Backbone as CSV, one residue per row, in Angstrom:
resi,resn,N_x,N_y,N_z,CA_x,CA_y,CA_z,C_x,C_y,C_z
1,MET,-15.256,-4.841,-32.637,-14.718,-3.445,-31.829,-13.916,-2.594,-33.086
2,SER,-14.529,-1.149,-32.943,-14.140,-0.367,-34.126,-12.401,-0.127,-33.902
3,ALA,-11.841,0.442,-35.005,-10.588,0.858,-34.856,-10.199,1.712,-33.910
4,ASN,-11.138,2.679,-33.656,-10.922,3.603,-32.600,-11.010,3.378,-31.376
5,ALA,-12.061,2.459,-31.260,-12.013,1.895,-29.749,-10.779,0.963,-29.335
6,ALA,-10.340,0.126,-30.378,-9.279,-0.564,-30.093,-7.904,0.040,-29.974
7,ALA,-7.827,1.171,-30.636,-6.681,2.031,-30.295,-6.855,2.637,-29.014
8,HIS,-8.058,2.981,-28.513,-8.092,3.698,-27.130,-7.686,2.718,-25.927
9,THR,-8.023,1.522,-26.410,-7.731,0.316,-25.448,-6.513,-0.080,-25.401
10,LYS,-5.610,0.107,-26.537,-4.380,-0.053,-26.753,-3.568,0.949,-25.613
11,ARG,-3.980,2.165,-26.105,-3.388,3.320,-25.044,-3.872,3.133,-23.859
12,PHE,-4.762,2.648,-23.254,-5.136,2.646,-21.975,-4.257,1.609,-21.342
13,PHE,-3.672,0.419,-21.892,-2.641,-0.552,-21.314,-1.298,-0.442,-21.808
14,GLN,-0.954,0.610,-22.522,0.128,1.194,-23.013,1.142,1.886,-21.946
15,VAL,2.319,1.514,-21.722,3.157,2.265,-20.869,3.363,3.832,-21.460
16,ALA,2.586,4.922,-20.591,3.084,6.225,-21.183,4.780,6.816,-20.567
17,PRO,5.406,6.892,-21.639,6.913,7.459,-21.423,6.765,8.726,-20.379
18,LEU,6.153,9.156,-20.222,6.383,10.554,-19.219,5.917,9.912,-17.795
19,LEU,5.192,8.872,-17.672,4.782,8.488,-16.485,5.375,7.154,-15.846
20,GLY,5.734,6.399,-16.967,6.599,5.216,-16.596,5.609,3.982,-16.268
21,LEU,4.328,4.318,-16.476,3.238,3.207,-16.024,1.932,3.585,-17.101
22,SER,1.219,2.417,-17.486,-0.040,2.390,-18.222,-1.127,3.214,-17.479
23,ARG,-1.959,3.705,-18.105,-3.264,4.462,-17.613,-3.892,3.396,-16.571
24,PHE,-3.898,2.192,-17.153,-4.606,0.982,-16.300,-3.916,0.859,-15.165
25,ARG,-2.627,0.922,-15.014,-1.816,0.645,-13.502,-1.905,1.650,-12.865
26,ILE,-2.202,3.002,-13.257,-2.559,4.136,-12.555,-3.859,4.008,-11.880
27,MET,-4.878,3.686,-12.662,-6.150,3.339,-12.147,-6.302,2.481,-11.128
28,VAL,-5.395,1.671,-11.308,-5.506,0.173,-10.380,-4.992,0.757,-8.985
29,LEU,-3.923,1.766,-8.929,-3.360,2.341,-7.740,-4.382,3.388,-7.357
30,ARG,-5.258,4.017,-7.790,-6.222,4.927,-7.484,-7.385,4.016,-6.674
31,PHE,-7.627,3.071,-7.356,-8.735,2.271,-6.908,-8.231,1.703,-5.495
32,PHE,-6.875,1.217,-5.458,-6.314,0.742,-4.056,-6.352,1.851,-3.002
33,TYR,-5.942,2.950,-3.197,-5.977,4.222,-2.557,-7.390,4.175,-1.739
34,ALA,-8.546,4.235,-2.653,-9.997,4.227,-2.380,-10.221,3.287,-1.459
35,VAL,-9.824,1.983,-1.768,-9.904,0.838,-0.775,-9.509,0.966,0.760
36,ILE,-8.262,1.674,0.739,-7.554,1.866,1.856,-8.476,2.981,2.612
37,ILE,-8.942,3.969,1.878,-9.716,5.015,2.391,-11.199,4.370,3.319
38,LEU,-11.796,3.728,2.119,-12.950,3.082,2.727,-13.032,2.159,3.593
39,LEU,-12.171,0.904,3.238,-11.956,-0.420,4.520,-11.352,0.137,5.632
40,LEU,-10.105,0.695,5.544,-9.177,1.107,6.491,-9.860,2.094,7.361
41,GLY,-9.927,3.354,6.546,-10.333,4.847,7.180,-11.384,4.698,7.849
42,VAL,-12.636,4.618,7.229,-13.711,4.453,7.923,-13.835,3.661,9.121
43,GLN,-13.110,2.801,9.266,-13.222,1.927,10.472,-12.482,2.546,11.823
44,VAL,-11.230,3.062,11.190,-10.248,3.631,12.045,-10.725,4.833,12.686
45,TRP,-11.103,5.858,11.937,-11.442,7.077,11.996,-12.914,7.127,12.865
46,THR,-13.790,6.148,12.738,-14.944,5.867,13.482,-14.467,5.612,15.121
47,GLU,-13.434,4.933,15.104,-13.021,4.419,16.343,-12.287,5.552,17.100
48,ILE,-11.664,6.259,16.265,-10.771,7.496,16.954,-11.625,8.630,17.322
49,VAL,-12.706,8.749,16.399,-13.476,9.646,17.088,-14.500,9.391,18.036
50,THR,-14.965,8.075,18.081,-15.904,7.817,19.157,-15.382,6.883,20.145
51,HIS,-13.977,6.863,20.430,-13.644,6.111,21.504,-14.035,6.401,22.486
52,PRO,-14.438,5.583,23.656,-15.313,6.226,24.753,-14.509,6.268,26.068
53,VAL,-13.198,5.939,26.121,-12.110,5.716,27.276,-10.835,6.319,26.796
54,ALA,-10.267,6.818,27.657,-8.790,6.995,27.418,-7.943,6.228,26.748
55,TRP,-7.307,6.610,25.783,-6.617,5.486,25.002,-5.331,4.866,25.895
56,GLN,-5.025,3.457,25.703,-3.880,3.069,26.126,-2.504,3.563,25.028
57,PRO,-1.644,3.608,25.558,-0.638,3.982,24.648,-0.163,3.312,23.417
58,LEU,-0.155,1.857,23.496,0.321,1.162,22.304,-0.938,1.171,21.091
59,PRO,-2.178,0.609,21.685,-3.105,0.937,20.776,-3.485,2.061,19.876
60,ALA,-3.234,3.078,20.985,-3.197,4.639,20.229,-2.286,4.873,19.186
61,VAL,-1.107,4.419,19.381,-0.105,4.334,18.059,-0.665,3.583,16.971
62,ALA,-1.120,2.467,17.250,-1.440,1.805,16.189,-2.758,2.358,15.318
63,PHE,-3.720,2.850,16.126,-4.792,3.879,15.499,-4.305,5.210,14.806
64,SER,-3.308,5.755,15.633,-2.793,7.054,15.064,-2.238,6.754,13.874
65,PHE,-1.497,5.642,13.539,-1.047,5.377,12.300,-1.877,4.923,11.057
66,TRP,-2.774,4.084,11.563,-3.683,3.804,10.495,-4.415,5.007,10.150
67,GLY,-4.800,6.019,11.165,-5.552,7.240,10.776,-4.746,7.995,9.888
68,ALA,-3.289,8.089,9.927,-2.666,8.807,9.207,-2.254,8.351,7.906
69,LEU,-2.292,6.896,7.755,-2.147,5.964,6.572,-3.430,6.426,5.630
70,SER,-4.581,5.992,6.195,-6.013,6.396,5.546,-6.235,7.862,5.305
71,ALA,-5.742,8.819,5.984,-5.907,10.205,5.664,-4.937,10.595,4.545
72,LEU,-3.585,10.187,4.346,-2.590,10.214,3.410,-3.005,9.510,1.965
73,ALA,-4.114,8.304,2.178,-4.350,7.604,1.120,-5.206,8.563,-0.034
74,ILE,-5.872,9.676,0.726,-6.608,10.529,-0.070,-5.520,11.187,-1.166
75,LEU,-4.449,11.681,-0.867,-3.263,12.168,-1.675,-3.172,11.222,-2.811
76,GLY,-3.411,9.875,-2.519,-3.039,9.017,-3.344,-3.911,9.118,-4.636
77,LEU,-5.423,9.358,-4.075,-6.249,9.296,-5.308,-5.894,10.665,-6.185
78,VAL,-5.265,11.692,-5.780,-5.156,12.796,-6.815,-3.716,12.578,-7.406
79,ASN,-2.604,12.044,-6.409,-1.518,11.804,-7.200,-0.847,10.382,-7.047
80,PRO,-1.308,9.228,-7.814,-0.968,8.221,-7.144,0.503,7.595,-7.256
81,LEU,1.177,8.230,-8.021,2.629,7.620,-8.318,3.382,8.346,-6.930
82,LYS,3.184,9.763,-6.889,3.942,10.350,-5.661,3.617,9.635,-4.350
83,MET,2.557,9.252,-4.173,2.219,8.521,-2.844,2.536,6.828,-2.801
84,ILE,3.155,6.357,-4.040,3.568,4.831,-3.756,4.412,4.619,-2.492
85,PRO,5.321,5.746,-1.757,5.921,5.393,-0.706,4.963,5.013,0.512
86,LEU,3.684,5.524,0.426,2.687,5.130,1.454,2.396,3.472,1.377
87,LEU,2.505,3.089,0.255,1.938,1.783,-0.071,3.266,1.030,0.152
88,LEU,4.424,1.226,0.132,5.564,0.563,0.771,5.464,0.422,2.162
89,ILE,5.391,1.704,2.741,5.064,1.506,4.313,3.867,0.467,4.650
90,GLN,3.043,0.605,3.959,1.825,-0.447,4.428,2.478,-1.789,4.082
91,PHE,3.212,-2.233,2.897,3.584,-3.261,2.844,4.570,-3.820,3.789
92,GLY,5.494,-3.050,4.235,6.305,-3.115,5.049,6.016,-3.345,6.568
93,TYR,5.133,-2.836,7.067,4.559,-2.915,8.345,3.912,-4.266,8.427
94,LYS,3.362,-4.575,7.428,2.218,-5.911,7.467,3.257,-7.057,7.292
95,LEU,4.530,-6.837,6.475,5.362,-7.982,6.287,6.001,-8.225,7.750
96,ILE,6.360,-6.974,8.277,7.110,-7.288,9.421,6.300,-7.812,10.422
97,TRP,4.984,-7.459,10.619,4.171,-8.077,11.709,4.040,-9.316,11.568
98,LEU,3.763,-9.907,10.142,3.706,-11.255,10.069,5.033,-11.880,10.480
99,LEU,6.106,-11.729,10.132,7.201,-12.216,10.617,7.658,-12.389,12.178
100,MET,7.256,-11.121,12.666,7.298,-10.942,14.187,6.395,-11.780,14.871
101,VAL,5.251,-11.509,14.406,4.066,-11.996,15.437,3.348,-13.515,14.965
102,ALA,2.853,-13.369,13.505,2.463,-14.467,13.209,3.106,-15.705,12.850
103,TYR,4.592,-15.491,12.348,5.303,-16.836,12.404,5.651,-17.367,13.128
104,PRO,6.205,-16.832,14.375,6.477,-17.619,15.551,5.458,-18.483,16.128
105,LEU,3.962,-17.696,15.852,3.188,-18.427,16.762,2.794,-19.689,15.693
106,TRP,2.713,-19.441,14.133,2.540,-20.739,13.497,3.389,-21.431,13.565
107,ALA,4.613,-21.266,13.696,5.900,-22.258,13.839,5.521,-23.158,15.360
108,ALA,5.023,-22.380,16.263,4.848,-23.193,17.422,3.522,-23.705,17.457
109,ASN,2.727,-23.784,16.326,1.334,-24.146,16.297,0.485,-23.818,17.286
110,GLN,0.564,-22.472,17.492,-0.221,-21.811,18.431,-1.135,-20.622,17.756
111,LEU,-1.147,-20.446,16.184,-1.629,-19.402,15.555,-3.362,-19.419,15.684
112,VAL,-3.784,-20.775,15.135,-5.078,-21.227,15.236,-5.812,-20.844,16.496
113,LEU,-6.856,-20.118,16.491,-7.782,-19.561,17.922,-7.160,-18.789,18.450
114,SER,-5.787,-17.995,18.216,-5.247,-17.227,18.928,-5.584,-15.774,18.551
115,GLN,-5.567,-14.796,19.248,-5.916,-13.332,19.077,-5.411,-12.745,17.742
116,ALA,-4.161,-13.536,17.294,-3.461,-13.016,15.950,-4.131,-13.522,14.929
117,GLN,-5.017,-14.600,15.002,-5.335,-15.234,13.813,-6.021,-14.471,12.722
118,GLY,-6.968,-13.383,13.345,-7.566,-12.788,12.311,-6.734,-11.621,11.593
119,LEU,-5.953,-11.156,12.489,-4.931,-10.028,11.771,-3.951,-10.618,10.865
120,THR,-3.632,-11.934,11.380,-2.783,-12.554,10.347,-3.364,-12.539,8.649
121,LYS,-4.629,-13.195,9.040,-5.295,-13.519,7.853,-5.463,-12.106,6.854
122,ALA,-5.728,-10.966,7.721,-5.851,-9.687,7.133,-4.359,-9.060,6.707
123,ASN,-3.439,-9.310,7.320,-2.170,-8.835,6.840,-1.488,-9.501,5.863
124,LEU,-1.910,-11.036,5.758,-1.198,-11.734,4.677,-2.189,-11.519,3.530
125,LEU,-3.669,-11.167,3.541,-4.229,-10.621,2.391,-3.635,-9.228,1.978
126,GLY,-3.492,-8.526,2.858,-2.831,-7.162,2.275,-1.408,-7.094,1.862
127,VAL,-0.401,-8.140,2.352,0.831,-8.209,1.665,0.618,-8.767,0.258
128,VAL,-0.335,-9.782,-0.019,-0.373,-10.448,-1.347,-1.064,-9.203,-2.092
129,LEU,-1.934,-8.331,-1.686,-2.640,-7.302,-2.587,-1.353,-6.282,-2.894
130,ASP,-0.819,-5.953,-1.838,0.375,-4.950,-2.176,1.381,-5.455,-3.085
131,LEU,1.753,-6.787,-2.975,2.683,-7.254,-4.070,1.984,-7.280,-5.457
132,LEU,0.697,-7.245,-5.569,0.339,-7.118,-7.022,-0.290,-5.842,-7.217
133,VAL,-0.381,-4.997,-6.575,-0.813,-3.694,-6.920,0.511,-2.668,-7.275
134,ILE,1.181,-2.889,-6.275,2.614,-1.880,-6.037,3.707,-1.914,-7.668
135,PRO,3.512,-1.153,-8.318,4.221,-1.274,-9.635,6.107,-1.399,-9.093
136,TRP,6.353,-2.620,-9.041,7.579,-2.765,-8.427,8.758,-2.324,-9.544
137,GLY,8.257,-2.422,-10.878,9.693,-2.192,-11.765,9.686,-0.514,-11.354
138,TYR,8.617,0.130,-11.596,8.717,1.465,-11.494,9.381,1.989,-10.047
139,VAL,9.074,1.413,-9.106,9.586,1.633,-7.612,10.959,1.436,-7.783
140,PHE,11.653,0.438,-8.534,13.029,-0.216,-8.742,13.435,1.209,-9.362
141,LYS,13.003,1.635,-10.539,13.453,2.483,-11.267,13.576,4.015,-10.810
142,GLN,12.482,4.215,-9.976,12.473,5.510,-9.589,13.069,6.003,-8.261
143,TYR,12.912,4.766,-7.563,13.609,5.089,-5.761,15.251,4.461,-5.909
144,ILE,15.291,3.495,-6.618,16.525,2.737,-6.294,17.451,3.095,-7.747
145,LEU,17.362,3.210,-8.924,18.138,3.423,-10.159,18.044,4.693,-10.662
146,LEU,17.650,5.891,-9.934,17.789,6.924,-10.338,18.974,7.368,-10.731
147,SER,19.119,8.186,-11.933,20.427,8.521,-12.527,20.909,9.804,-11.994
148,HIS,20.012,10.620,-11.096,20.552,11.818,-10.489,20.955,11.799,-9.056
149,PRO,22.340,11.567,-8.918,22.650,11.202,-7.423,22.022,12.714,-6.447
150,GLU,22.068,13.748,-6.990,21.433,14.946,-6.019,20.211,14.579,-5.776
151,GLN,19.419,13.603,-6.231,18.036,13.373,-5.622,18.179,12.314,-4.579
152,GLY,19.336,11.928,-4.175,19.468,11.031,-3.122,19.231,9.543,-3.335
153,ALA,19.199,9.088,-4.587,19.319,7.601,-4.794,20.542,7.101,-5.385
154,LEU,20.596,5.951,-5.205,21.876,5.268,-5.593,22.013,5.391,-7.098
155,ASN,23.529,5.875,-7.576,23.622,6.075,-8.825,24.598,4.711,-9.255
156,LEU,23.911,3.797,-9.761,24.492,2.624,-10.174,25.105,2.433,-11.494
157,SER,24.767,3.570,-12.378,25.270,3.714,-13.783,26.830,3.841,-13.976
158,GLN,27.336,4.265,-13.093,28.721,4.641,-12.951,29.625,3.608,-13.048
């Protein structure tokens, strides 16, 4: 590898001071937003547009939420750092669902072959991916430890 290529590779993985993340992490975030758009968005928006009968209220809420989530993920392609709260919402709803629905079924030995089994696998995979993709150090610094109390975060430095 040439010295120029090695330097470029190093910069790709090096944390940029202005961003707080490496270019690699930003590309991972963009890829993850694209996955949300392609895997969730295409399926959800196809159902929303082609749904043959009147919606039941609760399934309509779920599809509306997923539709909004996948549509907002488009903004994550353009500005991945500003859209991190979208990933936090995704992580949160999946984790809450696992705790409220899947865990009680699992604890009662009723999860296998239940209607929740497939969603449990999908949400568990989603939580693991969110844990890996979300830059937790950046989230902690930007949303919890901000040193500007007028921006609404905790000022723990005083």
